[in-house]
N, C-alpha and C positions, 0 to 999 in steps of 0.2 A: 797401894801397890803400884809398881811401875810396869807399863806395857810398852815394850820396844818393838818397832817395826822397821827392820832394815830392808828397804826395798831396792834391790839391784835390778837394773833393766838391761843387762847384757845377756839376754837369753839367746838360746841357740837358733831359734827360728827367726831369721831376719827376712821380713816380707819381700824385699827387693834384691837382696844381695846375690842370690843364686838363680833368679828367675830366668835370666838369659841363657845360662848353661842348661837349665832344664828344658827350655823350649828348643834349643838346638838338638839335644839328645832325643826329645820326643819326635821331632821332625824326621830324624834319621831312622828311628825305630818304626814309626808308623809307615813311612814310605817303603821300607824294605819288607815289612810284615805283609803288606798287600801283595807284593810280588811273590813272596814265599808261599802264601795261601794258594794263589793261582797255579804256581809251578808244582806245589805239593799234590794238588788234585790231578794235574796232568801226568806227573811221574808216578802217581799212586804210592807216594812215600809217606809213611806214618811218621818217620823221623822228622821230615820237613814240617809236617802239620803240627807235630809236638813242639818243634822249635817255634813255629808261628803262634801256637797257643801260649807258649811261655812269653813271647814278645807282646802278646795282648796284655798279659799281666804286667809286663814292664811298662808298656804305654799307660796302663791304668795307674800304676804306682806313680809315675811321673806326673800324670794329670792330677791325681789326688794330692800330690805334694804341692802343685801349683795352686790348687783350690785351698789347701790348708794354709799356704802362705797368705793368700788374700784374706781368709777368715781371721788369721792371727793378727792381721794389721788392724782389725776393728778394735776400738777401745772397749774396755770393760764397762758394762752398763747394766743396770737393773739387777736381775737375778744372776747374771753371768759375771761374777765378781773377778774372775780371771780372764774374761773375754772368751774367745773361742780357740785358745791356744791348744787345747786337747784335741781339736779336729784332726791334727796331724797324726795323733795316736789312733784315732778311730779309723782313719784311712789306711794306716799301716795294718791294723787288725783285719779289716775287710780284704786288703790285698793278700795277706797271709792265708786267710781262709780260702780265698779263691785259688791260690796256688795248691793248697792241699786237695781241694775238690778236683782240680785238673790232674793232679798226681794220680788219683784213683782212676779217673777216666782213661788216661794214657797207659797206665799200668795194665788194666784189664785188656784194652785193645792190643797192647804190645804183646802180651802173653798169647792172645788168640792168633796174632800174626806170626808169632814164633812157632806155633804148632802147625799152622797152615800158611806159610809165607806166600804172598802174591808176587807177581812180576813187578820189579822196580826198575825204573830207568836210572841206572847207576851213574851214568855220565852226567845227566841233568842234575841229579842230587849233588854230585861232587862240585859242579860249577856254582850252583846256588849257595852251597855251604861255604865255599871259598869266598864268595862275595859277602856272605853273612859275617864271616870272620873279620873282613875289612870294616864293614859297617859297625859292628859291635865294638871293635877295637877303637874306632873313632869316637863312638858314644861313651865308651869307658874313659877315654882320655879327657873328654869334655867334662864329664861328671866328677872326675877326680879333682877338678879345680874347685868344685862347690864345697860348701860347708857341710861335711858329713857327720857333724855332731847331731844333726836332726835325724831322728829315726826314719823318717820318710825318705830323706835324701840318701841316707846310708842304705836303706832298703832298695831304692831305685838303683843305686850303684852296684849293690851286690847282685841284683837281678840281671843287670846287663853283663856283669862279669861272668855270672853263671851261664848266660846265653853264649858268651864267647867260648866257654869251655864246651858247651853243647854243640856249637857249630863245628868245633874241631872234631868232636866225636861223630857228627853227621858226615863230615867230609871223609873221615876214615871209613865209615860204613859205605858211602858211595864208591869209594875207591875199591873196597873189597868186592862189592857187587859187580863193578866194572871189570875187575881183573879175574875174579873166580866164578861169577855168576851165582854166588850164594846169597839169595834174597833175605835170608834170616838175619843178615848183618844189619839191615834197616830196622828190624824189630829190636835187636839188641841196643842199637843207638837210641831208639825211642825210650827204652827202659832206663837207659843211662840218663836221658834228659829228665824223665819222671823222678828219678832218684835225686837229681839236683834240685828239682822243684820242691820235693818233700823237705829237703834240708833248709832251703830258703824260706819256705812257708812256715815250717816249725819255728825257726828263729824269730820271724816277725811276730807270730802269734804269741810266742813265749815272752818276748820283750814288751809288746804292747799290753799283754795281760798283766804283767808285773806292774805296769804303770796304772792301769785301771784298778788293780787291787791295792794300790797305794803302798806297795812294798818299798823299802829303802832303796834308793838308786844304787846301781852296781858301783862298788868302790867307796861307798859311804856306809861304814859300820856304825850303827847307833851306839854300841858299847864304847867304841873308840871316841866318838864325839862326846859322849857323856864323861869319859875319863879326862878329856882335854878341858871341858868346861869345869869339872869338879876340881881340877888341879889349879885353877886360877885363884889368885889371892882373894881371901874373904868368902869364897863359896863353900858352903857346908853341905849342900845337897842339890842334886838335879834329878827331878822325876817328871812323870808325864811327858817324856820326850818322844816326839813323833817327827819323823823325817820321811818325806815322800817326794814325788816328782809330778809336777803339773803337766809338763811335756818334756821332750828331749832337752837335756841341758838346763832345766829350770827346777832345781831342787828347792824345797821349802821345808822349814823347820819350825816347830813350836815346842816350848818347854817351860816348866815351872822351876825357877831357880831360887834357892834360899841362901842368903848372905848374912854374914855377921853384922850385928847392930852397929859396929864402929865404921862400916863401909857405906858409902853413898850408893843407893840403888841405881840411880841414873848413870853414874859414872861406871859402875860395874856392868850395867847393860851395854853401854857403848863399847866397853872393853871386850865383852863376850861376843858381841856382833863382829868386832874386828877379828877375833880369833876364828870365828866361823868362816869368815871370808878368806882369811890368810891360810888356814889349814885345810879347809874343805871346799872352798869356792861356793859357799852358801851365802847368797846375798839377799835372800828374802827370808827373814826370820821374825817370829813373834815370841818374845821372851817376857814372861810374867816374873817379876823380881819382888821378893818379900824378904823382910828381915827375920832372922832366927829369934824366936821368943824364948829360947832355952829348952833343953832336953830334946832338941831336934824338931820342935814344933814351930809352926808359923805364927807370928804374932799379928796376923792380919785380922781385922774385924769387919763385920758386915756393913757398917755404916761409918761415915766420917765422925759423927757425934760420939761414937764409942771407940775411936781409934786410940790405942795406947802409945806409949813412947817408943815401942819397938816396931811399929808399923812403918812402912815405907811411904813417905808423903808423895803425893802427886803434884809435881811442880807446876803442872798446867792448870791446876784447880785454883779458883779465886780464893783469896784470903778470907778467913771468917771475919765477920763484922765484930767490932769491939763490943765487949759485954756492957 
């Protein structure tokens, strides 16, 4: 039988490509987050504290992305045959779960404050929120230049973008408190931030869980892939087809392909690998190719000594000694 391994190395997580952008965004977020926590307690604003809590998750997402990049740079060794490329997905899952936990905390506190709103320094909230809009806009523009095919980088980008929207809502709440004196606007803004957290957290958990459960990557339908392979000249059947994702942008495929006896297994394998790359951008594949022995059955035998004329010879095997 023939076993093909098409190893493409243009994977999404580039260890050094986006590190500079991530460090810049992290510095902006952490610096302003510290200011916001202090002002949030001084102004007794839950909206500012909720924004600061969201920024903690943003900073964590960026830090985990940087750690994942460093881990992904390690070569595969020992039991870790794919290296540590899935570290990025693990960090995305942790970050998403953290967001969901924070959503519950700020939702409960926001409802309590909506019932009994405390005094809020509306002017201070407005000023800090306006500065936050500028800081998050700068961080968003920086991360927009990074490779967002990585789930972690995209998650960091979406978090900061969410923060940008949250600061707009907080600025509006501060303005309402300043103009009308209605302190409940701060609680409304905090609930708005919690809702944004819930959406971002759910998406991260959903996408990272799909990868851990080895579901087919989005945009890659196994039935469509099987149809393309089956339509190739000489192919009579494709089964045991599996397609999954090691990490963001790193799809992997394995399948058992049956070809007509008149076709060369190795040539067909190369052709099918080319189809996978051209149509689906799958560059890492393992294809077991066997000849059709008639009636749709494989003519593969368990040992070389019992191989019949229909089996697919292994070109890399040494020739048998003369009798």
